[in-house]
C-alpha positions in Angstrom: 161.9 134.0 83.2 162.6 132.4 79.9 164.5 135.5 78.6 166.6 135.7 81.8 167.4 132.0 81.5 168.5 132.4 77.9 170.7 135.4 78.8 172.3 133.6 81.7 172.9 130.3 79.9 173.4 130.9 76.2 174.9 134.4 76.2 177.1 133.8 79.3 175.8 136.9 81.0 176.1 137.3 84.7 178.2 135.7 87.4 178.9 131.9 87.0 177.3 131.1 90.4 173.9 132.4 89.0 174.0 130.7 85.6 172.9 127.4 87.2 169.5 129.0 87.8 168.9 129.4 84.1 167.4 126.0 83.6 165.1 126.5 86.6 164.1 130.0 85.4 163.3 128.7 81.9 161.3 125.8 83.3 159.3 128.1 85.6 158.6 130.5 82.7 157.6 127.7 80.4 155.2 126.2 82.9 153.8 129.7 83.6 153.1 130.2 79.9 151.5 126.8 79.7 149.2 127.4 82.6 148.3 130.8 81.2 147.5 129.2 77.8 145.5 126.4 79.4 145.9 123.7 82.0 146.0 120.9 79.4 149.2 122.5 78.1 151.0 121.8 81.4 151.0 118.1 80.9 152.2 118.5 77.3 155.1 120.7 78.5 156.0 118.1 81.2 155.9 115.3 78.6 158.1 117.3 76.3 160.7 118.0 79.0 160.8 114.2 79.9 161.2 113.2 76.3 164.0 115.8 75.9 165.9 114.5 78.9 165.5 110.9 77.7 166.8 111.9 74.2 169.8 113.6 75.8 170.7 110.8 78.2 170.0 107.7 76.0 170.6 108.7 72.4 173.7 110.0 70.4 171.9 113.4 70.0 174.2 115.2 72.4 177.4 114.2 70.6 175.8 115.0 67.3 174.8 118.5 68.5 178.3 119.0 69.9 179.9 118.2 66.5 178.1 121.2 64.9 179.8 123.5 67.4 183.3 122.1 67.0 186.0 124.0 65.2 189.4 122.4 64.6 192.3 123.4 62.5 194.5 120.7 61.0 197.9 122.5 61.1 198.3 123.8 64.6 200.9 126.4 65.3 201.3 129.9 66.7 203.0 132.2 69.2 201.3 130.7 72.2 199.1 127.8 73.3 196.2 129.3 75.2 194.4 126.8 77.5 191.1 128.2 78.7 189.9 127.3 82.2 186.6 125.7 82.9 187.7 122.1 82.6 186.5 119.9 85.5 189.0 117.2 84.5 192.4 117.4 82.9 191.5 117.1 79.2 192.4 120.7 78.3 195.7 120.9 80.2 196.8 117.5 78.8 196.0 118.7 75.3 197.9 121.9 75.9 200.9 119.9 77.1 200.7 117.6 74.1 200.8 120.5 71.7 203.6 122.1 73.6 205.7 118.9 73.5 205.2 118.8 69.8 206.6 122.3 69.5 203.4 124.0 68.3 204.2 127.1 70.2 207.0 128.3 72.5 204.8 129.5 75.3 201.9 128.0 77.4 199.2 130.4 78.5 196.8 129.5 81.3 193.8 131.5 82.2 192.5 131.6 85.8 189.8 133.5 87.6 191.3 135.3 90.7 190.6 133.1 93.7 189.9 130.0 91.6 192.3 127.1 92.1 192.1 125.8 88.5 194.7 128.3 87.1 197.2 127.2 89.7 196.4 123.6 89.2 197.2 123.8 85.5 200.5 125.7 86.3 201.5 123.0 88.8 200.7 120.2 86.4 202.7 121.8 83.6 205.8 122.2 85.8 205.4 118.6 87.0 205.6 117.6 83.4 208.9 119.5 83.0 207.7 122.8 81.4 210.1 125.6 82.4 208.5 128.4 84.4 209.7 131.0 81.9 207.6 129.2 79.3 204.4 129.6 81.2 202.2 132.7 81.4 199.3 132.8 83.9 196.5 135.3 83.1 194.5 136.7 86.0 190.9 137.7 85.3 188.2 139.1 87.5 185.7 136.8 89.1 183.0 135.9 86.6 184.5 137.7 83.7 184.4 134.6 81.5 185.8 134.5 77.9 185.7 138.3 77.6 187.9 138.7 80.7 190.3 136.1 79.4 190.6 138.1 76.1 191.2 141.3 77.9 193.9 139.7 80.0 195.6 138.2 77.0 195.6 141.6 75.3 197.6 143.0 78.2 200.2 140.2 77.7 200.1 140.7 73.9 201.5 144.2 74.3 204.5 142.8 76.1 205.0 139.4 74.5 203.9 140.1 71.0 201.4 137.3 70.9 199.1 137.3 67.9 198.8 133.8 66.5 197.4 131.5 69.2 196.5 127.8 69.5 193.3 127.8 71.4 192.5 124.9 73.6 189.0 124.5 75.1 186.2 121.9 75.0 184.8 121.1 71.6 181.3 122.5 72.5 182.9 125.8 73.3 185.4 125.9 70.5 183.2 127.8 67.9 182.2 130.5 70.4 185.7 130.9 71.8 187.3 131.0 68.4 184.9 133.7 67.1 185.4 135.8 70.3 189.2 135.7 70.1 189.2 136.4 66.3 186.9 139.4 66.9 189.4 140.7 69.4 192.1 140.7 66.7 193.9 137.4 67.3 194.6 134.8 64.6 193.3 131.6 66.0 193.9 127.9 65.5 191.4 125.9 67.5 192.3 122.5 68.9 189.5 121.2 71.1 190.4 119.0 74.0 189.4 115.3 73.6 186.7 115.2 76.3 185.0 111.9 77.0 181.7 113.2 75.5 179.6 116.3 75.3 176.9 115.3 77.7 178.1 117.3 80.7 178.8 120.3 78.6 175.4 120.3 76.9 
């Protein structure tokens, strides 16, 4: 159960609707190991979980951990501004629009899972702010494909539009993983994390 939980949550394996079970699977597996090792360990595990939640909720630990995962370049610029989906608010799209208004790239690229409203939402917001439709590219990815699917979709556009240098907009806790993934796929990446309120929900 612990291994499955780690695969679902940390390695982003599986469909998104099942990743929420990762915490429960990890907890069940941990308690199972504790009971196997001895009943007195059950209370120690429960105490450790309570202490961990208290540290996350009531100390700066979350933001401190998030800072270790943040990648940010100082001189943003490229062929396209790529705004990754997965933002429950508007932090990413607003950061993308800010960079576009500063002339950091001539094209805005939005990713969107097929059937998910977020890709259309970002497109609508951009047009409401006056971005011309011919300056917006929407990438369609298969349901649950995640960052890998977004990279494959961008590769298809790359062959047509000649996009190589990208300004990558995502949340700060995802910026390191996303940057490394796009670089491995052959893109030159300038990461500009969105200014989210804090990292608590992401963590």
